C-alpha positions as CSV (number, residue, x, y, z in Angstrom):
1,X,5.7,-115.6,73.0
2,X,9.3,-113.9,73.4
3,X,10.3,-113.5,77.0
4,X,10.3,-110.2,78.6
5,X,14.2,-110.2,79.5
6,X,16.5,-112.5,77.5
7,X,20.2,-112.3,78.6
8,X,23.4,-113.4,77.1
9,X,26.4,-111.5,78.5
10,X,29.9,-111.5,79.2
11,X,31.3,-108.7,81.7
12,X,34.0,-107.9,83.8
13,X,36.3,-104.9,84.8
14,X,39.5,-104.0,83.1
15,X,41.1,-107.1,81.9
16,X,39.5,-109.3,84.5
17,X,36.2,-111.4,83.2
18,X,33.6,-111.8,85.9
19,X,30.5,-113.2,83.8
20,X,31.3,-116.0,81.0
21,X,28.4,-116.2,78.6
22,X,25.7,-115.7,81.6
23,X,22.5,-116.6,79.9
24,X,18.8,-116.8,81.2
25,X,15.4,-115.4,80.5
26,X,12.5,-114.0,82.3
27,X,8.9,-114.5,81.3
28,X,6.3,-111.6,81.7
29,X,5.2,-112.0,85.6
30,X,7.7,-114.6,86.5
31,X,9.9,-114.7,89.7
32,X,13.4,-116.0,88.8
33,X,16.0,-116.4,91.3
34,X,19.9,-116.0,90.8
35,X,21.7,-117.7,93.4
36,X,25.6,-117.9,94.2
37,X,27.8,-117.3,97.1
38,X,29.8,-113.8,97.5
39,X,32.1,-113.1,94.8
40,X,30.0,-115.1,92.1
41,X,29.1,-112.3,90.1
42,X,25.5,-111.8,91.1
43,X,25.7,-108.1,91.5
44,X,27.7,-107.7,88.2
45,X,24.7,-109.3,86.6
46,X,22.2,-106.7,87.9
47,X,24.7,-103.8,86.9
48,X,25.1,-105.4,83.3
49,X,21.1,-105.7,82.9
50,X,20.9,-101.8,84.0
51,X,23.7,-100.8,81.7
52,X,25.5,-99.4,84.9
53,X,28.7,-101.2,84.5
54,X,30.5,-98.5,82.6
55,X,29.7,-96.0,85.4
56,X,31.6,-98.6,87.8
57,X,34.5,-98.9,85.5
58,X,33.4,-102.0,84.1
59,X,32.2,-103.6,80.7
60,X,29.6,-105.8,79.2
61,X,29.4,-107.5,75.8
62,X,26.6,-109.7,74.2
63,X,22.8,-109.1,74.6
64,X,20.3,-107.9,77.1
65,X,17.0,-107.9,75.3
66,X,14.3,-106.3,76.8
67,X,11.0,-106.6,75.1
68,X,13.0,-107.1,71.8
69,X,15.5,-104.2,72.2
70,X,19.0,-105.0,73.1
71,X,19.6,-102.6,76.1
72,X,23.5,-102.8,75.6
73,X,23.1,-101.1,72.3
74,X,21.0,-98.1,73.7
75,X,22.7,-94.7,74.1
76,X,22.6,-93.4,77.8
77,X,19.8,-90.9,77.2
78,X,17.6,-93.9,75.8
79,X,18.4,-96.3,78.7
80,X,17.2,-93.6,81.2
81,X,13.9,-94.0,79.8
82,X,14.0,-97.7,80.7
83,X,16.1,-97.6,83.9
84,X,13.8,-96.9,87.0
85,X,10.5,-97.0,84.9
86,X,10.2,-100.2,82.9
87,X,13.1,-102.1,85.0
88,X,13.7,-101.1,88.6
89,X,16.1,-102.0,91.3
90,X,16.2,-102.5,95.0
91,X,19.7,-102.5,96.1
92,X,21.8,-104.4,98.9
93,X,22.2,-101.4,101.2
94,X,19.3,-99.5,101.7
95,X,20.8,-96.7,104.0
96,X,23.5,-96.1,101.6
97,X,21.2,-96.1,98.8
98,X,19.3,-93.0,100.3
99,X,20.5,-89.5,100.3
100,X,20.6,-88.4,104.1
101,X,19.8,-84.8,103.3
102,X,16.6,-85.6,101.7
103,X,13.2,-86.4,103.4
104,X,11.2,-89.2,102.3
105,X,8.7,-87.1,100.2
106,X,11.8,-85.5,98.4
107,X,13.1,-88.9,97.3
108,X,9.8,-89.6,95.9
109,X,9.8,-86.1,94.3
110,X,13.2,-86.8,92.7
111,X,12.4,-90.4,91.4
112,X,9.3,-89.0,89.8
113,X,11.2,-86.3,88.5
114,X,13.5,-88.7,86.4
115,X,10.6,-89.6,84.2
116,X,7.9,-87.3,85.1
117,X,5.3,-88.6,82.7
118,X,2.4,-87.3,84.7
119,X,1.9,-84.4,87.0
120,X,3.4,-84.5,90.6
121,X,0.2,-83.5,92.2
122,X,-1.4,-86.8,90.7
123,X,1.8,-88.8,91.8
124,X,1.7,-87.3,95.2
125,X,-2.0,-88.7,95.6
126,X,-0.6,-92.1,95.0
127,X,2.3,-92.1,97.8
128,X,0.0,-93.0,100.7
129,X,-1.1,-96.1,98.8
130,X,2.4,-96.9,97.9
131,X,3.4,-96.4,101.5
132,X,0.8,-98.5,102.9
133,X,1.4,-101.3,100.2
134,X,4.9,-101.7,101.7
135,X,3.8,-101.4,105.2
136,X,5.2,-98.0,106.2
137,X,3.2,-95.1,107.8
138,X,1.2,-93.4,105.0
139,X,0.5,-90.1,107.1
140,X,2.5,-86.9,106.4
141,X,4.5,-87.1,109.4
142,X,6.5,-90.1,107.8
143,X,7.2,-88.1,104.6
144,X,9.3,-85.7,106.6
145,X,11.7,-88.1,107.9
146,X,15.1,-88.2,106.8
147,X,16.9,-91.7,106.0
148,X,19.0,-91.2,109.2
149,X,15.9,-91.5,111.4
150,X,14.8,-94.9,109.6
151,X,15.8,-98.5,110.9
152,X,17.4,-100.6,108.0
153,X,14.3,-102.5,107.7
154,X,11.9,-99.1,107.3
155,X,14.7,-98.0,104.8
156,X,14.5,-101.0,102.7
157,X,10.7,-100.9,102.7
158,X,11.0,-97.1,101.5
159,X,13.5,-98.5,98.7
160,X,11.0,-101.0,97.3
161,X,8.0,-98.2,97.4
162,X,10.3,-96.0,95.3
163,X,11.1,-98.6,92.8
164,X,7.3,-99.3,92.5
165,X,6.5,-95.7,91.7
166,X,6.8,-96.0,88.0
167,X,5.1,-99.5,88.2
168,X,8.0,-101.5,86.5
169,X,7.4,-104.4,84.6
170,X,10.6,-105.9,86.2
171,X,11.9,-105.5,89.8
172,X,15.6,-106.4,90.3
173,X,16.2,-107.1,94.1
174,X,20.0,-107.6,95.0
175,X,20.4,-109.2,98.2
176,X,17.4,-107.2,99.8
177,X,17.6,-109.1,102.9
178,X,21.0,-109.3,103.7
179,X,21.4,-106.6,106.1
180,X,18.1,-107.3,107.9
181,X,17.3,-109.4,111.1
182,X,15.3,-112.6,110.7
183,X,12.0,-111.2,111.3
184,X,12.3,-108.3,109.2
185,X,13.8,-110.7,106.4
186,X,10.4,-112.7,106.5
187,X,8.5,-109.5,106.4
188,X,10.2,-108.3,103.3
189,X,10.2,-111.9,101.6
190,X,6.2,-111.8,102.0
191,X,6.3,-108.1,100.6
192,X,8.3,-109.2,97.5
193,X,5.9,-112.4,97.2
194,X,2.8,-109.9,97.3
195,X,4.4,-107.8,94.6
196,X,5.0,-110.8,92.2
197,X,1.5,-111.8,93.1
198,X,0.3,-108.6,91.4
199,X,2.0,-109.3,88.3
200,X,5.1,-107.7,88.4
201,X,8.1,-109.9,87.3
202,X,11.0,-110.5,89.6
203,X,14.7,-111.0,89.4
204,X,15.7,-112.1,93.2
205,X,19.5,-112.1,93.6
206,X,20.7,-114.0,96.6
207,X,23.1,-116.4,98.4
208,X,20.1,-117.5,100.5
209,X,18.6,-120.8,99.0
210,X,15.4,-121.0,101.4
211,X,14.5,-117.6,100.7
212,X,14.7,-118.0,96.7
213,X,12.9,-121.5,97.1
214,X,10.0,-119.8,98.9
215,X,9.6,-117.0,96.3
216,X,10.7,-118.0,93.0
217,X,9.3,-120.0,90.0
218,X,12.6,-121.0,88.5
219,X,16.2,-120.7,89.4
220,X,19.8,-120.1,88.1
221,X,22.8,-121.2,90.0
222,X,26.0,-118.9,89.3
223,X,29.2,-120.2,90.2
224,X,32.7,-118.2,89.6
225,X,30.7,-116.2,86.7
226,X,29.0,-119.1,84.9
227,X,25.5,-120.4,85.3
228,X,25.9,-124.1,86.0
229,X,22.5,-125.0,86.6
230,X,19.0,-123.8,86.0
231,X,15.4,-125.0,86.2
232,X,12.4,-125.0,88.3
233,X,13.2,-124.4,91.8
234,X,11.8,-127.8,93.2
235,X,13.5,-129.9,90.5
236,X,17.1,-128.1,91.0
237,X,16.8,-128.4,94.7
238,X,15.3,-131.8,95.2
239,X,17.8,-133.3,92.2
240,X,20.5,-131.1,91.7
241,X,22.8,-132.2,88.9
242,X,26.1,-130.0,89.4
243,X,28.4,-130.6,92.0
244,X,28.4,-126.9,93.2
245,X,24.6,-127.3,93.5
246,X,24.7,-130.2,95.4
247,X,27.3,-128.6,97.9
248,X,24.8,-125.5,98.3
249,X,21.8,-127.8,98.9
250,X,23.5,-129.9,101.5
251,X,24.5,-126.8,103.3
252,X,20.7,-126.2,104.1
253,X,19.6,-127.8,107.3
254,X,16.0,-128.0,106.0
255,X,14.6,-126.9,102.8
256,X,11.0,-125.7,103.0
257,X,9.4,-127.0,99.6
258,X,6.8,-124.5,97.9
259,X,3.3,-125.5,97.8
């Protein structure tokens, strides 16, 4: 069976190459971790997968095969049918990703409008269930809130709910806990675990090895734009091969292995 996502890309900005033959695949329903320190190119991977690099002044070559189609070869009109519906993303900065002038309900309506494959009235009925699923208030009063009235943790939960609105097959989470306190980080990690358990494939991008270890089936280590090691989480963390992976593992005071 072919993978859900099969990636083999080079990418960069202008004459500067950021990703060098980055290759990995994700199976249907799999949770895959991409780990690297700041500047390794992790967010560039996310932008390349969603064909967003040109909008950021960058470029990508190679292939990003999604269910057999090469996304890099799609026109923007065609890519918009995939982005947000089949593949959704939870970005790193929740407050910056939300429109400060729009209510919570307006964000849902705009997210629906991009694809609008069913009546808004039917989608509107699903919103309380979505909010409850990410542990947000499901009452009408919450829908009237503006982003500035939400904590960073609540804003992150809202972004996850918005990303799930069209029931994507793959959810990309780009450093989703970096702006959160430790308690909220643990809650958000549990939430991603629940999403994965329901069958959604997950690309979890982070510099935090313990969170990746608790959440992911397989992992790839990104160093200076190259994947230097990949495999099962337990295998990579218990028997690292590449010197860079050795240094990452040694930096962890205690690694909690998955059951």
